A tleap script that builds the chain and sets N, CA, C and O, in Angstrom:
source leaprc.protein.ff14SB
mol = sequence {
  NMET GLY TRP LEU TRP ALA ILE ILE VAL GLY
  PHE VAL LEU GLY LEU ILE ALA LYS ALA ILE
  LEU PRO GLY LYS GLN HIE SER PRO ILE TRP
  LEU THR THR ILE PHE GLY MET ILE GLY ALA
  VAL VAL GLY ASN SER LEU ALA GLY THR LEU
  GLY ILE ARG ASN THR PRO GLY VAL ASP TRP
  GLY ARG HIE VAL LEU GLN LEU ILE ALA ALA
  LEU ILE VAL VAL GLY ILE GLY ASP ALA LEU
  TYR PHE SER LEU TRP GLY ARG PRO HIE ARG
  ARG ARG MET ARG CGLY
}
set mol.1.N position { -20.236 3.502 -13.626 }
set mol.1.CA position { -19.541 4.552 -14.328 }
set mol.1.C position { -18.121 4.718 -13.805 }
set mol.1.O position { -17.246 5.183 -14.536 }
set mol.2.N position { -17.880 4.344 -12.552 }
set mol.2.CA position { -16.545 4.462 -11.970 }
set mol.2.C position { -15.523 3.591 -12.677 }
set mol.2.O position { -14.386 4.015 -12.886 }
set mol.3.N position { -15.918 2.368 -13.049 }
set mol.3.CA position { -14.988 1.476 -13.760 }
set mol.3.C position { -14.665 1.999 -15.152 }
set mol.3.O position { -13.534 1.877 -15.623 }
set mol.4.N position { -15.656 2.577 -15.803 }
set mol.4.CA position { -15.419 3.131 -17.125 }
set mol.4.C position { -14.390 4.253 -17.067 }
set mol.4.O position { -13.484 4.309 -17.899 }
set mol.5.N position { -14.522 5.145 -16.090 }
set mol.5.CA position { -13.540 6.221 -15.941 }
set mol.5.C position { -12.176 5.671 -15.574 }
set mol.5.O position { -11.157 6.183 -16.039 }
set mol.6.N position { -12.140 4.636 -14.746 }
set mol.6.CA position { -10.856 4.031 -14.373 }
set mol.6.C position { -10.154 3.464 -15.600 }
set mol.6.O position { -8.938 3.597 -15.741 }
set mol.7.N position { -10.919 2.831 -16.487 }
set mol.7.CA position { -10.332 2.267 -17.704 }
set mol.7.C position { -9.848 3.382 -18.635 }
set mol.7.O position { -8.762 3.289 -19.206 }
set mol.8.N position { -10.651 4.429 -18.784 }
set mol.8.CA position { -10.261 5.537 -19.659 }
set mol.8.C position { -9.011 6.233 -19.127 }
set mol.8.O position { -8.070 6.482 -19.880 }
set mol.9.N position { -8.998 6.544 -17.840 }
set mol.9.CA position { -7.834 7.209 -17.245 }
set mol.9.C position { -6.611 6.299 -17.308 }
set mol.9.O position { -5.511 6.766 -17.600 }
set mol.10.N position { -6.788 5.011 -17.041 }
set mol.10.CA position { -5.671 4.072 -17.133 }
set mol.10.C position { -5.120 3.975 -18.537 }
set mol.10.O position { -3.906 3.907 -18.730 }
set mol.11.N position { -6.007 3.968 -19.521 }
set mol.11.CA position { -5.590 3.916 -20.919 }
set mol.11.C position { -4.767 5.150 -21.284 }
set mol.11.O position { -3.696 5.035 -21.881 }
set mol.12.N position { -5.270 6.323 -20.925 }
set mol.12.CA position { -4.581 7.571 -21.253 }
set mol.12.C position { -3.244 7.659 -20.520 }
set mol.12.O position { -2.226 7.988 -21.129 }
set mol.13.N position { -3.238 7.368 -19.218 }
set mol.13.CA position { -1.986 7.421 -18.454 }
set mol.13.C position { -0.970 6.409 -18.980 }
set mol.13.O position { 0.219 6.713 -19.067 }
set mol.14.N position { -1.428 5.222 -19.325 }
set mol.14.CA position { -0.528 4.209 -19.868 }
set mol.14.C position { 0.092 4.632 -21.182 }
set mol.14.O position { 1.287 4.435 -21.400 }
set mol.15.N position { -0.719 5.219 -22.068 }
set mol.15.CA position { -0.194 5.685 -23.358 }
set mol.15.C position { 0.783 6.842 -23.186 }
set mol.15.O position { 1.811 6.892 -23.862 }
set mol.16.N position { 0.471 7.773 -22.287 }
set mol.16.CA position { 1.385 8.887 -22.040 }
set mol.16.C position { 2.699 8.366 -21.464 }
set mol.16.O position { 3.774 8.812 -21.863 }
set mol.17.N position { 2.613 7.422 -20.527 }
set mol.17.CA position { 3.825 6.858 -19.934 }
set mol.17.C position { 4.662 6.134 -20.990 }
set mol.17.O position { 5.887 6.259 -20.997 }
set mol.18.N position { 4.013 5.378 -21.881 }
set mol.18.CA position { 4.757 4.701 -22.952 }
set mol.18.C position { 5.418 5.698 -23.889 }
set mol.18.O position { 6.515 5.446 -24.388 }
set mol.19.N position { 4.761 6.831 -24.134 }
set mol.19.CA position { 5.330 7.843 -25.013 }
set mol.19.C position { 6.524 8.547 -24.372 }
set mol.19.O position { 7.458 8.943 -25.069 }
set mol.20.N position { 6.499 8.704 -23.056 }
set mol.20.CA position { 7.577 9.406 -22.355 }
set mol.20.C position { 8.784 8.502 -22.141 }
set mol.20.O position { 9.926 8.947 -22.258 }
set mol.21.N position { 8.533 7.233 -21.827 }
set mol.21.CA position { 9.645 6.325 -21.545 }
set mol.21.C position { 10.501 6.100 -22.790 }
set mol.21.O position { 9.971 5.932 -23.888 }
set mol.22.N position { 11.816 6.098 -22.619 }
set mol.22.CA position { 12.678 5.876 -23.791 }
set mol.22.C position { 12.668 4.418 -24.226 }
set mol.22.O position { 12.417 3.518 -23.425 }
set mol.23.N position { 12.937 4.204 -25.480 }
set mol.23.CA position { 13.014 2.846 -26.008 }
set mol.23.C position { 11.654 2.286 -26.353 }
set mol.23.O position { 10.631 2.964 -26.261 }
set mol.24.N position { 11.673 1.025 -26.754 }
set mol.24.CA position { 10.447 0.340 -27.163 }
set mol.24.C position { 9.889 -0.439 -25.983 }
set mol.24.O position { 10.608 -1.174 -25.307 }
set mol.25.N position { 8.605 -0.266 -25.753 }
set mol.25.CA position { 7.923 -1.061 -24.743 }
set mol.25.C position { 7.232 -2.219 -25.449 }
set mol.25.O position { 6.694 -2.062 -26.545 }
set mol.26.N position { 7.252 -3.366 -24.814 }
set mol.26.CA position { 6.783 -4.589 -25.458 }
set mol.26.C position { 5.430 -5.074 -24.937 }
set mol.26.O position { 4.864 -6.014 -25.494 }
set mol.27.N position { 4.910 -4.465 -23.903 }
set mol.27.CA position { 3.657 -4.949 -23.343 }
set mol.27.C position { 2.485 -4.562 -24.245 }
set mol.27.O position { 2.501 -3.497 -24.863 }
set mol.28.N position { 1.467 -5.426 -24.322 }
set mol.28.CA position { 0.296 -5.129 -25.160 }
set mol.28.C position { -0.527 -3.986 -24.563 }
set mol.28.O position { -0.346 -3.620 -23.401 }
set mol.29.N position { -1.421 -3.433 -25.359 }
set mol.29.CA position { -2.181 -2.253 -24.959 }
set mol.29.C position { -3.092 -2.539 -23.768 }
set mol.29.O position { -3.293 -1.663 -22.927 }
set mol.30.N position { -3.646 -3.745 -23.683 }
set mol.30.CA position { -4.523 -4.050 -22.548 }
set mol.30.C position { -3.726 -4.068 -21.246 }
set mol.30.O position { -4.233 -3.659 -20.201 }
set mol.31.N position { -2.484 -4.539 -21.305 }
set mol.31.CA position { -1.652 -4.562 -20.108 }
set mol.31.C position { -1.160 -3.164 -19.760 }
set mol.31.O position { -1.023 -2.827 -18.584 }
set mol.32.N position { -0.895 -2.352 -20.770 }
set mol.32.CA position { -0.522 -0.957 -20.532 }
set mol.32.C position { -1.664 -0.209 -19.861 }
set mol.32.O position { -1.424 0.633 -18.995 }
set mol.33.N position { -2.902 -0.502 -20.247 }
set mol.33.CA position { -4.070 0.112 -19.613 }
set mol.33.C position { -4.149 -0.279 -18.148 }
set mol.33.O position { -4.435 0.563 -17.296 }
set mol.34.N position { -3.901 -1.537 -17.848 }
set mol.34.CA position { -3.912 -1.988 -16.449 }
set mol.34.C position { -2.791 -1.315 -15.666 }
set mol.34.O position { -2.996 -0.896 -14.527 }
set mol.35.N position { -1.603 -1.208 -16.268 }
set mol.35.CA position { -0.502 -0.498 -15.611 }
set mol.35.C position { -0.885 0.953 -15.337 }
set mol.35.O position { -0.585 1.477 -14.265 }
set mol.36.N position { -1.535 1.600 -16.280 }
set mol.36.CA position { -1.989 2.973 -16.083 }
set mol.36.C position { -3.014 3.088 -14.976 }
set mol.36.O position { -2.995 4.054 -14.213 }
set mol.37.N position { -3.916 2.112 -14.876 }
set mol.37.CA position { -4.906 2.106 -13.811 }
set mol.37.C position { -4.228 1.961 -12.451 }
set mol.37.O position { -4.608 2.627 -11.488 }
set mol.38.N position { -3.232 1.097 -12.377 }
set mol.38.CA position { -2.488 0.927 -11.123 }
set mol.38.C position { -1.756 2.221 -10.781 }
set mol.38.O position { -1.734 2.630 -9.620 }
set mol.39.N position { -1.159 2.865 -11.776 }
set mol.39.CA position { -0.494 4.145 -11.548 }
set mol.39.C position { -1.450 5.204 -11.033 }
set mol.39.O position { -1.087 5.995 -10.163 }
set mol.40.N position { -2.674 5.231 -11.562 }
set mol.40.CA position { -3.677 6.193 -11.108 }
set mol.40.C position { -4.043 5.954 -9.649 }
set mol.40.O position { -4.178 6.905 -8.879 }
set mol.41.N position { -4.204 4.693 -9.265 }
set mol.41.CA position { -4.550 4.370 -7.880 }
set mol.41.C position { -3.408 4.754 -6.936 }
set mol.41.O position { -3.639 5.330 -5.873 }
set mol.42.N position { -2.176 4.429 -7.337 }
set mol.42.CA position { -1.019 4.773 -6.504 }
set mol.42.C position { -0.877 6.294 -6.396 }
set mol.42.O position { -0.618 6.818 -5.312 }
set mol.43.N position { -1.044 6.995 -7.510 }
set mol.43.CA position { -0.963 8.457 -7.493 }
set mol.43.C position { -2.028 9.090 -6.623 }
set mol.43.O position { -1.753 10.056 -5.911 }
set mol.44.N position { -3.257 8.554 -6.670 }
set mol.44.CA position { -4.323 9.057 -5.800 }
set mol.44.C position { -4.003 8.813 -4.331 }
set mol.44.O position { -4.270 9.666 -3.484 }
set mol.45.N position { -3.437 7.663 -4.030 }
set mol.45.CA position { -3.068 7.359 -2.648 }
set mol.45.C position { -1.992 8.313 -2.148 }
set mol.45.O position { -2.067 8.813 -1.025 }
set mol.46.N position { -0.996 8.558 -2.985 }
set mol.46.CA position { 0.066 9.500 -2.606 }
set mol.46.C position { -0.493 10.910 -2.420 }
set mol.46.O position { -0.113 11.617 -1.487 }
set mol.47.N position { -1.391 11.310 -3.309 }
set mol.47.CA position { -1.996 12.635 -3.192 }
set mol.47.C position { -2.807 12.750 -1.903 }
set mol.47.O position { -2.786 13.791 -1.246 }
set mol.48.N position { -3.515 11.691 -1.543 }
set mol.48.CA position { -4.263 11.695 -0.289 }
set mol.48.C position { -3.348 11.770 0.920 }
set mol.48.O position { -3.647 12.453 1.900 }
set mol.49.N position { -2.224 11.057 0.839 }
set mol.49.CA position { -1.256 11.083 1.934 }
set mol.49.C position { -0.645 12.473 2.084 }
set mol.49.O position { -0.406 12.932 3.201 }
set mol.50.N position { -0.396 13.137 0.972 }
set mol.50.CA position { 0.207 14.476 1.004 }
set mol.50.C position { -0.823 15.586 1.235 }
set mol.50.O position { -0.453 16.748 1.406 }
set mol.51.N position { -2.109 15.234 1.241 }
set mol.51.CA position { -3.156 16.210 1.494 }
set mol.51.C position { -3.515 17.069 0.288 }
set mol.51.O position { -4.061 18.160 0.450 }
set mol.52.N position { -3.218 16.596 -0.910 }
set mol.52.CA position { -3.535 17.384 -2.111 }
set mol.52.C position { -4.491 16.638 -3.037 }
set mol.52.O position { -4.542 16.915 -4.236 }
set mol.53.N position { -5.239 15.701 -2.487 }
set mol.53.CA position { -6.131 14.907 -3.337 }
set mol.53.C position { -7.266 15.733 -3.919 }
set mol.53.O position { -7.532 15.654 -5.119 }
set mol.54.N position { -7.931 16.512 -3.102 }
set mol.54.CA position { -9.051 17.329 -3.569 }
set mol.54.C position { -8.748 18.792 -3.288 }
set mol.54.O position { -8.751 19.232 -2.138 }
set mol.55.N position { -8.492 19.522 -4.330 }
set mol.55.CA position { -8.227 20.951 -4.211 }
set mol.55.C position { -9.203 21.686 -5.117 }
set mol.55.O position { -9.754 21.093 -6.045 }
set mol.56.N position { -9.424 22.974 -4.858 }
set mol.56.CA position { -10.314 23.713 -5.756 }
set mol.56.C position { -9.699 23.834 -7.148 }
set mol.56.O position { -8.494 24.044 -7.286 }
set mol.57.N position { -10.521 23.702 -8.158 }
set mol.57.CA position { -10.027 23.781 -9.531 }
set mol.57.C position { -9.472 22.446 -9.987 }
set mol.57.O position { -9.900 21.390 -9.521 }
set mol.58.N position { -8.525 22.500 -10.892 }
set mol.58.CA position { -7.910 21.284 -11.430 }
set mol.58.C position { -6.878 20.774 -10.425 }
set mol.58.O position { -6.075 21.545 -9.899 }
set mol.59.N position { -6.908 19.497 -10.173 }
set mol.59.CA position { -5.981 18.878 -9.215 }
set mol.59.C position { -4.664 18.536 -9.908 }
set mol.59.O position { -4.377 17.366 -10.159 }
set mol.60.N position { -3.869 19.552 -10.216 }
set mol.60.CA position { -2.628 19.325 -10.961 }
set mol.60.C position { -1.658 18.463 -10.181 }
set mol.60.O position { -0.978 17.618 -10.764 }
set mol.61.N position { -1.580 18.658 -8.880 }
set mol.61.CA position { -0.664 17.855 -8.061 }
set mol.61.C position { -1.020 16.374 -8.112 }
set mol.61.O position { -0.144 15.519 -8.237 }
set mol.62.N position { -2.305 16.083 -8.015 }
set mol.62.CA position { -2.760 14.696 -8.080 }
set mol.62.C position { -2.472 14.097 -9.452 }
set mol.62.O position { -2.041 12.948 -9.551 }
set mol.63.N position { -2.708 14.873 -10.511 }
set mol.63.CA position { -2.467 14.368 -11.866 }
set mol.63.C position { -0.981 14.115 -12.114 }
set mol.63.O position { -0.617 13.136 -12.766 }
set mol.64.N position { -0.137 14.982 -11.604 }
set mol.64.CA position { 1.309 14.787 -11.752 }
set mol.64.C position { 1.754 13.530 -11.007 }
set mol.64.O position { 2.562 12.756 -11.520 }
set mol.65.N position { 1.228 13.326 -9.801 }
set mol.65.CA position { 1.576 12.119 -9.045 }
set mol.65.C position { 1.077 10.860 -9.753 }
set mol.65.O position { 1.762 9.837 -9.749 }
set mol.66.N position { -0.103 10.926 -10.359 }
set mol.66.CA position { -0.614 9.789 -11.113 }
set mol.66.C position { 0.298 9.477 -12.300 }
set mol.66.O position { 0.586 8.311 -12.570 }
set mol.67.N position { 0.745 10.496 -12.997 }
set mol.67.CA position { 1.620 10.281 -14.145 }
set mol.67.C position { 2.973 9.723 -13.721 }
set mol.67.O position { 3.503 8.824 -14.375 }
set mol.68.N position { 3.534 10.244 -12.637 }
set mol.68.CA position { 4.811 9.723 -12.146 }
set mol.68.C position { 4.671 8.261 -11.748 }
set mol.68.O position { 5.527 7.438 -12.073 }
set mol.69.N position { 3.585 7.937 -11.040 }
set mol.69.CA position { 3.356 6.552 -10.638 }
set mol.69.C position { 3.138 5.665 -11.865 }
set mol.69.O position { 3.619 4.532 -11.898 }
set mol.70.N position { 2.421 6.165 -12.870 }
set mol.70.CA position { 2.202 5.387 -14.096 }
set mol.70.C position { 3.518 5.152 -14.827 }
set mol.70.O position { 3.737 4.066 -15.364 }
set mol.71.N position { 4.397 6.151 -14.857 }
set mol.71.CA position { 5.707 5.967 -15.480 }
set mol.71.C position { 6.482 4.840 -14.803 }
set mol.71.O position { 7.085 3.999 -15.470 }
set mol.72.N position { 6.460 4.835 -13.495 }
set mol.72.CA position { 7.183 3.805 -12.740 }
set mol.72.C position { 6.561 2.433 -12.969 }
set mol.72.O position { 7.270 1.461 -13.232 }
set mol.73.N position { 5.235 2.354 -12.870 }
set mol.73.CA position { 4.550 1.063 -13.023 }
set mol.73.C position { 4.699 0.533 -14.449 }
set mol.73.O position { 4.948 -0.658 -14.636 }
set mol.74.N position { 4.552 1.397 -15.456 }
set mol.74.CA position { 4.702 0.952 -16.849 }
set mol.74.C position { 6.139 0.504 -17.101 }
set mol.74.O position { 6.363 -0.518 -17.750 }
set mol.75.N position { 7.108 1.256 -16.596 }
set mol.75.CA position { 8.511 0.873 -16.786 }
set mol.75.C position { 8.851 -0.462 -16.163 }
set mol.75.O position { 9.463 -1.312 -16.809 }
set mol.76.N position { 8.462 -0.657 -14.916 }
set mol.76.CA position { 8.743 -1.919 -14.223 }
set mol.76.C position { 7.915 -3.056 -14.819 }
set mol.76.O position { 8.426 -4.151 -15.053 }
set mol.77.N position { 6.627 -2.784 -15.063 }
set mol.77.CA position { 5.755 -3.821 -15.614 }
set mol.77.C position { 6.186 -4.275 -16.991 }
set mol.77.O position { 6.129 -5.465 -17.301 }
set mol.78.N position { 6.619 -3.338 -17.819 }
set mol.78.CA position { 7.069 -3.709 -19.158 }
set mol.78.C position { 8.359 -4.519 -19.094 }
set mol.78.O position { 8.538 -5.468 -19.858 }
set mol.79.N position { 9.255 -4.150 -18.189 }
set mol.79.CA position { 10.492 -4.920 -18.037 }
set mol.79.C position { 10.189 -6.351 -17.579 }
set mol.79.O position { 10.806 -7.301 -18.059 }
set mol.80.N position { 9.245 -6.500 -16.658 }
set mol.80.CA position { 8.853 -7.839 -16.213 }
set mol.80.C position { 8.185 -8.619 -17.346 }
set mol.80.O position { 8.461 -9.802 -17.541 }
set mol.81.N position { 7.309 -7.948 -18.086 }
set mol.81.CA position { 6.641 -8.603 -19.200 }
set mol.81.C position { 7.660 -9.097 -20.224 }
set mol.81.O position { 7.575 -10.231 -20.696 }
set mol.82.N position { 8.621 -8.240 -20.564 }
set mol.82.CA position { 9.615 -8.616 -21.567 }
set mol.82.C position { 10.502 -9.749 -21.065 }
set mol.82.O position { 10.861 -10.641 -21.834 }
set mol.83.N position { 10.859 -9.721 -19.782 }
set mol.83.CA position { 11.730 -10.783 -19.261 }
set mol.83.C position { 11.000 -12.127 -19.189 }
set mol.83.O position { 11.632 -13.179 -19.285 }
set mol.84.N position { 9.682 -12.099 -19.022 }
set mol.84.CA position { 8.930 -13.350 -18.914 }
set mol.84.C position { 8.428 -13.857 -20.268 }
set mol.84.O position { 8.529 -15.050 -20.556 }
set mol.85.N position { 7.881 -12.953 -21.109 }
set mol.85.CA position { 7.228 -13.397 -22.330 }
set mol.85.C position { 7.683 -12.692 -23.596 }
set mol.85.O position { 7.202 -13.026 -24.679 }
set mol.86.N position { 8.569 -11.755 -23.503 }
set mol.86.CA position { 8.884 -10.930 -24.651 }
set mol.86.C position { 9.916 -11.488 -25.596 }
set mol.86.O position { 9.978 -11.060 -26.749 }
set mol.87.N position { 10.721 -12.419 -25.157 }
set mol.87.CA position { 11.782 -12.929 -26.026 }
set mol.87.C position { 11.213 -13.981 -26.972 }
set mol.87.O position { 10.574 -14.938 -26.536 }
set mol.88.N position { 11.444 -13.803 -28.240 }
set mol.88.CA position { 10.906 -14.787 -29.188 }
set mol.88.C position { 11.653 -16.115 -29.075 }
set mol.88.O position { 12.877 -16.155 -28.953 }
set mol.89.N position { 10.906 -17.157 -29.118 }
set mol.89.CA position { 11.497 -18.500 -29.090 }
set mol.89.C position { 11.512 -19.032 -30.512 }
set mol.89.O position { 10.470 -19.121 -31.161 }
set mol.90.N position { 12.663 -19.376 -30.981 }
set mol.90.CA position { 12.783 -19.884 -32.344 }
set mol.90.C position { 13.125 -21.366 -32.308 }
set mol.90.O position { 14.002 -21.818 -31.572 }
set mol.91.N position { 12.416 -22.076 -33.112 }
set mol.91.CA position { 12.691 -23.507 -33.224 }
set mol.91.C position { 13.639 -23.739 -34.383 }
set mol.91.O position { 13.551 -23.092 -35.426 }
set mol.92.N position { 14.515 -24.647 -34.180 }
set mol.92.CA position { 15.425 -25.016 -35.270 }
set mol.92.C position { 14.737 -26.038 -36.145 }
set mol.92.O position { 14.109 -26.982 -35.665 }
set mol.93.N position { 14.867 -25.831 -37.407 }
set mol.93.CA position { 14.307 -26.794 -38.361 }
set mol.93.C position { 15.269 -27.958 -38.520 }
set mol.93.O position { 16.455 -27.768 -38.788 }
set mol.94.N position { 14.762 -29.126 -38.358 }
set mol.94.CA position { 15.609 -30.304 -38.571 }
set mol.94.C position { 15.341 -30.824 -39.971 }
set mol.94.O position { 14.195 -30.962 -40.399 }
set mol.95.N position { 16.353 -31.089 -40.621 }
set mol.95.CA position { 16.117 -31.500 -41.978 }
set mol.95.C position { 17.037 -32.504 -42.409 }
set mol.95.O position { 16.964 -32.960 -43.550 }
savepdb mol mol.pdb
quit
């Protein structure tokens, strides 16, 4: 069940990050989900380091850190994706 939640949270964080970031993102949805999952892990680590990982009630600090980390990871990951695979290659027709 832990992997299922990781995928769901990664999907949601990735979509929110894509919606917040300006411009068009070129990475596919499966890669955005992975970026969101990485952002969630980084945000949880930061929250643990700051001592706000588990608080009574809703962990708003942890969620904000996860979103900030997802924004950074999606932004950098999408830029890398576009620089490596995003440019269309056109063949010239010889005739």
